[in-house]
BATORLUM-518658 format. One record per residue: residue number from 1; x, y, z of N, C-alpha, C, O in turn; residue in three letters. Coordinates in Angstrom, 1 decimal, m for minus. Atoms other than C-alpha are relative to their C-alpha. Example, Ala and Ser with C-alpha at 12.3 -4.5 7.8 and 13.67 -1.06 7.14 Angstrom:
2
  nr   n.px   n.py   n.pz  ca.px  ca.py  ca.pz   c.px   c.py   c.pz   o.px   o.py   o.pz rest
   1    0.9   m1.2    0.0   12.3   m4.5    7.8    0.9    1.2    0.0    1.9    1.2    0.7  ala
   2   m0.9   m1.1    0.0   13.7   m1.1    7.1   m0.8    1.1    0.8   m0.3    2.2    0.9  ser
This chain:
137
  nr   n.px   n.py   n.pz  ca.px  ca.py  ca.pz   c.px   c.py   c.pz   o.px   o.py   o.pz rest
   1   m0.6   m1.8    0.1   94.9   87.2   92.1   m1.0    1.3    0.5   m2.2    1.5    0.3  met
   2    1.3   m0.7   m0.6   93.2   89.6   93.7    0.3    1.5    0.5    1.0    1.6    1.6  lys
   3   m0.5   m1.3   m0.5   93.6   93.5   94.0   m0.5    0.3    1.7   m1.6    0.0    2.2  leu
   4    0.9   m0.3   m1.0   93.3   94.9   97.4   m1.2    1.3   m0.4   m1.2    1.9   m1.5  ser
   5    0.3   m1.4    0.1   90.7   97.7   98.3    0.5    1.0    0.0    0.1    1.8   m0.8  val
   6   m1.1   m0.8    0.2   93.3   99.9   98.8    0.1    0.4   m1.2   m0.2    1.5   m1.5  lys
   7   m0.5   m0.6    1.2   94.3  100.0   95.5   m1.4    0.9   m1.3   m1.3    1.9   m2.0  val
   8    1.2   m0.5    1.0   90.5  100.1   93.8   m0.3    1.5    0.4   m0.5    2.3   m0.5  asp
   9    0.1   m1.1   m0.3   90.2  103.1   96.1    0.8    1.2   m0.5    0.3    2.2   m1.0  tyr
  10   m1.2   m1.2    0.4   93.5  105.1   95.3   m0.6    0.1   m1.7   m1.1    1.1   m2.1  ala
  11    0.3   m0.2    1.8   92.7  104.3   91.0   m1.0    0.5    0.1   m1.3    1.0   m1.0  cys
  12    1.5   m0.9    0.4   89.0  105.7   91.8    0.2    1.1    0.6   m0.6    2.0    0.1  arg
  13   m0.1   m1.4   m0.1   90.1  108.8   93.5    1.5    0.5   m0.7    1.5    1.7   m0.6  val
  14   m0.6   m0.5    1.0   93.2  109.5   91.2   m0.8    0.2   m1.4   m0.7    1.1   m2.1  leu
  15    0.9   m0.3    1.4   90.8  109.2   88.2   m1.3    1.1    0.4   m1.8    1.6   m0.6  val
  16    0.3   m1.1   m0.3   88.7  111.8   89.9    1.0    1.5    0.0    0.9    2.5   m0.8  gln
  17   m1.3   m0.8   m0.2   91.6  113.9   90.7    0.3    0.3   m2.0    0.3    1.4   m2.6  leu
  18   m0.2   m0.6    1.3   92.4  113.8   86.9   m1.2    0.5   m0.9   m1.2    1.1   m2.0  ala
  19    1.5   m0.8    0.6   88.7  114.5   86.0    0.5    1.4    0.5    1.0    2.1   m0.4  arg
  20   m0.3   m1.4   m0.8   89.5  117.7   88.2    1.2    0.8   m0.6    1.1    2.0   m0.5  met
  21   m1.2   m0.5    0.2   93.0  118.4   86.7    0.4    1.1   m1.1    0.7    0.9   m2.3  asp
  22    0.0   m1.2    0.8   93.3  122.1   85.6   m1.2    0.6    0.4   m1.6    1.7   m0.2  gly
  23    0.9   m1.2   m0.8   90.7  123.6   87.5    0.2    0.6    0.6    1.3    0.3    1.1  arg
  24   m0.2   m1.2   m1.2   90.8  126.3   89.7   m0.1   m0.8    1.2   m1.1   m1.5    1.5  glu
  25    0.7    0.2   m1.7   91.0  125.4   93.3    0.5   m1.6   m0.2    0.6   m2.2   m1.3  gly
  26   m0.4    1.4   m0.1   92.3  121.9   94.8   m1.1   m0.8    0.5   m1.9   m0.2    1.1  leu
  27    1.3    0.6   m0.3   89.8  118.9   95.4    0.6   m0.5    1.4    1.7   m1.1    1.6  ala
  28    0.0    0.5   m1.6   89.2  118.2   99.2   m0.4   m1.5    0.5   m0.9   m2.2   m0.3  his
  29   m0.2    1.3   m0.1   89.3  115.0  100.9   m1.7   m0.3    0.3   m2.1   m1.4   m0.1  ile
  30    1.4    0.5    0.1   85.3  115.0  101.7   m1.0    0.0   m1.3   m2.1   m0.7   m1.4  glu
  31    0.2   m0.1    1.3   84.6  115.9   98.2    0.4   m1.3   m0.8   m0.2   m1.9   m1.7  glu
  32    0.3    1.6    1.3   86.2  112.9   96.9   m0.1   m1.0    0.6   m0.1   m2.1   m0.1  leu
  33    0.6    1.0   m1.1   85.4  110.9  100.1   m1.7   m0.4   m1.1   m2.0   m1.5   m1.5  ala
  34    1.2    0.0   m0.4   81.7  111.8   99.1   m0.4   m0.7   m1.8   m1.3   m1.5   m2.1  arg
  35    0.4    0.4    1.5   81.9  111.5   94.9    0.6   m1.6   m0.2    0.1   m2.4   m1.0  ile
  36   m0.9    1.5    0.1   84.2  108.0   95.1   m0.7   m1.1    0.9   m0.5   m2.3    0.7  glu
  37    0.1    0.7   m0.3   82.5  106.6   97.5    0.9   m1.1    1.5    0.9   m2.3    1.9  ala
  38   m1.1    0.9   m0.5   85.3  106.0   99.7    0.2    0.6    1.3    0.4    1.8    1.3  val
  39    0.0   m0.1   m1.3   85.6  106.0  103.6    1.0    1.2    0.1    2.1    0.9   m0.4  pro
  40   m0.7   m0.8   m0.2   87.1  109.6  104.4    1.1   m0.6    0.8    2.3   m0.7    0.4  ala
  41   m1.3    0.6   m1.0   89.1  108.0  107.4    1.1   m1.0   m0.8    2.2   m1.0   m0.2  thr
  42   m0.2    0.7    0.7   90.4  105.6  105.0    1.0    0.8   m1.0    2.2    0.6   m1.2  tyr
  43   m0.6   m0.9    1.3   90.9  108.4  102.0    1.8    0.7    0.6    2.9    0.6    0.1  leu
  44   m1.2   m0.4   m0.7   93.4  110.0  104.6    1.4   m0.8   m0.3    2.5   m0.5   m1.0  val
  45   m1.3    1.0    0.4   95.8  107.6  104.4    0.3   m0.4   m1.5    1.5   m0.1   m1.9  gln
  46   m0.5    0.4    1.2   95.8  106.3  101.0    0.6    1.5   m0.5    1.5    1.4   m1.3  ile
  47   m0.3   m1.2    0.6   96.1  110.3  100.3    1.7    0.1    0.4    2.4    0.7   m0.4  leu
  48   m1.0    0.1   m1.0   99.1  110.0  102.5    1.2   m0.6   m1.0    2.1    0.0   m1.5  gly
  49   m0.8    1.0    1.7  100.9  107.1   99.9    0.1    0.4   m0.8    1.3    0.4   m1.2  glu
  50   m0.1   m0.4    1.3  100.0  108.6   97.0    1.0    1.4    0.0    1.8    1.8   m0.9  leu
  51   m1.1   m1.8    0.1  101.8  112.3   97.9    1.2   m0.9    0.5    2.0   m0.9   m0.5  arg
  52   m1.6    0.4   m0.3  105.0  110.4   99.7    0.7   m1.1   m1.4    1.9   m1.4   m1.7  asn
  53   m0.5    1.0    1.0  104.8  107.8   96.5    0.3    1.3   m1.5    1.0    1.1   m2.5  gly
  54   m0.2   m1.1    1.3  104.6  111.3   94.0   m0.5    0.2   m1.0    0.0    0.7   m2.0  gly
  55    1.1    0.3    0.6  101.4  110.8   92.7   m0.5    0.9   m0.4   m0.9    1.1   m1.6  leu
  56    0.9   m1.4   m0.5   99.7  113.9   94.2    0.7    1.1    0.4    2.0    1.1    0.4  ile
  57   m1.0   m1.1   m1.0  101.0  116.9   95.8   m1.4    0.1    0.9   m2.4   m0.6    0.7  thr
  58    1.1   m0.7   m1.0   98.6  118.5   98.7    0.7    1.5    0.8    1.9    1.6    1.2  ser
  59   m0.1   m1.3   m0.7   98.6  122.0  100.4   m1.0    0.1    1.3   m2.2   m0.1    1.4  arg
  60    0.9   m0.1   m1.4   97.6  122.6  103.9   m0.9    1.6    0.3   m0.7    2.8    0.1  arg
  61    0.7   m1.9   m0.3   95.0  125.3  105.1   m0.9    0.2   m0.8   m1.2   m0.6   m1.7  gly
  62    1.0   m0.2    0.5   92.2  126.9  104.0   m0.7   m0.4   m1.5   m1.8   m0.9   m1.9  lys
  63    0.2    0.2    1.5   92.7  126.8  100.4    0.8   m1.1   m0.3    1.5   m1.0   m1.4  gln
  64   m0.6    0.8    0.1   94.4  123.8  100.6   m0.7   m1.6   m0.8   m1.7   m1.2   m1.2  gly
  65    0.0    1.0    0.7   93.7  120.5   98.9    1.0   m1.2   m0.7    2.2   m1.4   m0.3  gly
  66   m0.8    0.5    0.7   95.0  118.0   96.6    0.1   m0.1   m1.4   m1.1    0.1   m1.9  tyr
  67    0.1    0.3    1.4   95.7  117.4   93.0    1.4   m1.0   m0.5    2.2   m1.6    0.2  ala
  68   m1.1    1.0    0.5   98.0  115.5   90.6    1.1    0.4    0.0    1.2    1.7   m0.1  leu
  69   m1.3   m0.4    0.0  101.6  115.5   90.8    0.5    0.3   m1.5    1.3    1.2   m1.7  ala
  70   m0.6    0.0    1.0  102.0  114.8   87.0   m1.4    0.0   m1.0   m2.5    0.0   m0.5  arg
  71    1.3   m0.3    0.8   99.3  115.2   83.9   m0.4   m1.7   m0.3    0.3   m2.6   m0.5  pro
  72    0.5    0.9   m0.4   97.3  112.7   84.0    0.3   m1.5   m1.3    0.2   m2.7   m0.9  pro
  73   m0.7    0.6    0.5   98.6  110.8   81.1    1.3   m1.0    0.3    1.5   m2.2   m0.1  ala
  74   m1.2    0.7   m0.4  101.7  110.3   82.7    0.1   m0.7    1.3    1.1   m0.7    2.0  ala
  75   m0.1    0.3   m0.5  100.4  108.4   85.2   m1.1   m1.8   m0.4   m2.3   m1.9   m0.7  ile
  76    0.6    1.5    0.1   99.3  104.3   84.9   m0.7   m0.7    1.2   m0.6   m0.7    2.4  ser
  77    0.6    1.1   m1.0   97.4  101.9   86.2    1.5   m0.7    0.7    1.4   m1.1    1.8  leu
  78   m1.1    0.8   m0.5  100.9  100.3   86.9    0.7    0.8    0.7    1.4    0.1    1.5  leu
  79   m0.8   m0.8   m0.6  102.6  103.2   88.4   m1.2   m0.3    1.8   m0.8   m0.8    2.8  asp
  80    0.9    0.4   m1.5   99.4  102.9   91.2    0.1   m1.0    0.8    0.5   m1.0    2.0  ile
  81   m0.5    1.0   m0.9   99.7   99.6   91.8    0.8   m0.7    0.8    0.5   m1.5    1.7  val
  82   m1.3   m0.1    0.0  103.2   99.5   92.0    0.2    1.0    1.4    0.8    0.7    2.5  thr
  83   m0.3   m0.5   m1.6  103.2  102.1   94.7   m0.9   m0.5    1.4   m0.3   m0.5    2.5  leu
  84    0.9    0.4   m0.8  100.2  100.8   96.7    0.5   m1.5    0.2    1.0   m1.6    1.3  ile
  85    0.3    1.3   m0.1  100.4   97.0   96.4    1.9   m0.4   m0.3    2.3   m1.5    0.1  glu
  86   m1.7    0.7    0.2  105.0   96.6   95.4   m0.2   m0.5   m1.4    0.5    0.2   m2.2  gly
  87   m0.5    0.7    1.4  104.6   94.4   91.9   m1.8   m0.5   m0.4   m2.7   m0.9    0.3  asp
  88    1.4    0.0    1.0  101.4   94.1   89.5    0.2   m2.0    0.6   m0.8   m2.2    1.3  val
  89    0.1    1.3   m0.5  102.0   89.9   90.6    1.0   m0.2    0.6    2.0    0.2    0.1  leu
  90   m1.1    0.5   m1.3  103.9   88.6   93.8    0.2   m1.1   m0.7   m0.8   m1.6   m1.1  asp
  91   m0.2    1.5    0.2  105.6   85.5   92.7    0.6   m0.4    1.3    1.8   m0.3    1.3  leu
  92   m0.3    0.6   m1.3  106.1   84.2   96.2    1.0   m1.8   m0.4    2.2   m2.1   m0.1  gly
  93   m0.5    1.7   m0.4  106.8   80.2   95.6    1.5    0.5   m1.0    1.8    1.5   m1.6  gly
  94   m1.3    0.5    0.6  110.4   78.8   94.4   m0.2   m0.7   m1.0   m1.1   m1.4   m1.4  ala
  95    0.0    1.3    1.7  111.2   77.0   91.3    0.4   m1.2    0.3    1.4   m1.7    0.0  ala
  96   m0.8    1.9   m1.0  111.7   73.6   93.3   m1.2   m1.3   m0.7   m2.4   m1.3   m0.8  glu
  97    0.7    1.3    0.2  110.4   70.4   92.3    0.0   m0.5   m1.9    0.7    0.1   m2.8  gly
  98   m0.4    0.2    1.5  110.1   69.0   88.7   m0.7    0.7   m1.0   m0.4    0.5   m2.2  ala
  99    0.7   m1.2    1.2  108.0   71.5   86.9   m0.1    1.0    0.8   m1.2    1.6    0.8  ser
 100    0.1   m1.2   m0.5  108.9   74.3   89.3    0.6    1.3   m1.1    0.1    2.5   m1.2  gly
 101   m0.8   m1.0    1.2  111.2   76.0   86.5   m1.0    0.3   m0.8   m1.1    1.5   m0.9  lys
 102    1.3    0.0    1.2  108.1   75.7   83.9   m0.8    0.9    0.7   m1.1    2.0    0.2  arg
 103    1.2   m0.7   m0.7  105.6   76.9   86.4    0.3    1.2    0.1   m0.5    2.1   m0.4  val
 104   m0.3   m1.7   m0.3  107.5   80.1   87.6    0.3    0.5   m1.1   m0.3    1.6   m1.3  ala
 105    0.1   m0.4    1.1  108.6   80.6   84.3   m1.5    0.7   m0.9   m1.3    1.6   m1.7  gln
 106    1.0   m0.2    1.0  104.9   81.0   82.8   m0.9    1.3    1.0   m1.6    2.2    0.5  ala
 107    0.5   m1.3   m0.3  103.9   83.4   85.8    1.0    1.2   m0.4    0.6    2.3   m0.6  trp
 108   m0.6   m1.2    0.6  106.8   85.5   84.9   m0.6    0.4   m1.2   m0.4    1.6   m1.2  arg
 109    0.7   m0.2    1.1  105.0   85.8   81.7   m0.9    0.6    0.1   m1.2    1.7   m0.3  glu
 110    1.5   m0.5   m0.2  101.8   86.2   82.8    0.3    1.5    0.9   m0.4    2.5    0.6  val
 111   m0.3   m1.4   m0.9  103.0   89.0   85.1    0.5    1.2   m1.3    0.0    2.2   m1.6  arg
 112   m0.6   m1.1    1.1  105.1   90.8   82.2   m1.4    0.6   m1.1   m1.4    1.8   m1.5  ala
 113    1.1   m0.4    0.3  101.7   91.0   80.5   m0.8    1.0    0.3   m1.1    2.0   m0.3  val
 114    0.7   m1.0   m0.7   99.9   92.4   83.0    0.6    1.0    0.5    0.1    2.1    0.4  leu
 115   m0.8   m1.6   m0.2  102.2   94.9   84.0    0.1    0.8   m1.3   m0.3    2.0   m1.2  ala
 116    0.6   m0.3    1.1  102.1   95.7   80.1   m1.1    0.9   m0.2   m1.1    2.1   m0.5  ala
 117    0.9   m0.7    0.2   98.9   96.3   79.9   m0.7    0.9    1.0   m1.5    1.8    0.7  lys
 118    0.3   m1.3   m0.6   98.5   98.3   83.0    0.7    1.1    0.0    0.5    2.0    0.8  cys
 119   m1.0   m1.4    0.3  101.2  100.9   81.8   m0.6    0.4   m0.9   m0.4    1.5   m1.2  ala
 120    1.3   m0.9    1.3   98.4  101.2   78.6   m0.7    0.9    0.8   m0.7    2.1    0.4  glu
 121    1.1   m0.4   m0.5   96.0  102.1   81.0    0.1    1.7    0.8    0.5    1.7    2.0  val
 122   m0.9   m0.6   m0.8   96.7  105.6   81.9   m1.7    1.0    0.4   m2.7    1.1   m0.3  thr
 123    0.7   m0.9   m0.2   94.5  108.2   84.4   m0.7    0.5   m1.3   m1.9    0.2   m1.4  leu
 124    0.8   m0.5    0.8   93.6  110.2   81.1   m1.1   m0.7   m0.8   m2.1   m0.1   m1.2  glu
 125    0.4    1.6    0.7   92.4  106.8   79.4   m1.6    0.2    1.0   m2.7    0.3    0.5  lys
 126    1.0    0.2   m1.0   90.1  106.8   82.5   m1.1    0.8    0.3   m2.4    0.7    0.4  leu
 127    1.1   m1.9   m0.6   88.8  110.3   83.4   m0.4    0.4   m1.0   m0.6    1.6   m0.9  ala
 128    0.8   m0.2    1.3   87.3  110.1   79.5   m1.1    0.1    0.5   m1.5   m0.5    1.4  ala
 129    1.5    0.3   m0.4   83.9  111.0   79.5   m0.3   m1.2   m0.6    0.4   m2.1   m1.2  lys
 130    0.8    0.9    0.6   81.4  109.0   78.5   m0.5    0.2   m1.2   m1.1    1.2   m1.6  ala
 131    0.2   m0.2    1.6   81.1  107.9   75.0    0.8   m0.4   m0.8    0.7   m0.8   m2.0  gly
 132   m1.4    0.3    0.5   84.5  107.4   74.6    0.2   m1.5    0.1   m0.7   m2.3    0.3  gly
 133    0.0    1.5    0.0   86.1  104.2   74.5    0.3   m0.6    1.6    0.8   m0.2    2.6  glu
 134   m0.2    0.8   m1.3   85.8  101.2   77.0    1.3   m0.8    0.1    1.9   m1.4   m0.7  met
 135   m1.5    1.1   m0.4   88.7   99.7   78.9   m0.2   m1.0    0.7   m0.4   m0.9    1.9  tyr
 136   m0.1    1.4   m0.8   88.5   96.1   79.8    1.5   m0.7    0.4    2.5   m0.9   m0.3  tyr
 137   m1.4    0.0   m0.3   91.3   95.1   81.7   m0.3   m1.8    0.8    0.7   m2.4    1.3  ile
């Protein structure tokens, strides 16, 4: 199982937006790209998906930029992965053969545990200042 670079970039940028939540003004693409080491051209596409998916809002113009659409505590890793990838663990195989049903059931159980853990980890937790809790996924 491997998450895409796109999911990684989306998570990092959203954590940065969570750190900026509540401050005056909106975040700019150049600032987000620099802070999170994400190519600005790719970030434009990712921010568009995040906006269309309802995780962020944007405003055009000189005073424009990006902000979270919901509080950081209300956006989880599950929300992000589901928006970008579709499912936490895509189960593509058919349950055929002598062991197919048992193997498929095991993968469904793994997916449920993974989804539950991803739902627990919010942007608020990820954006917490250093010295707080460590989160292992």
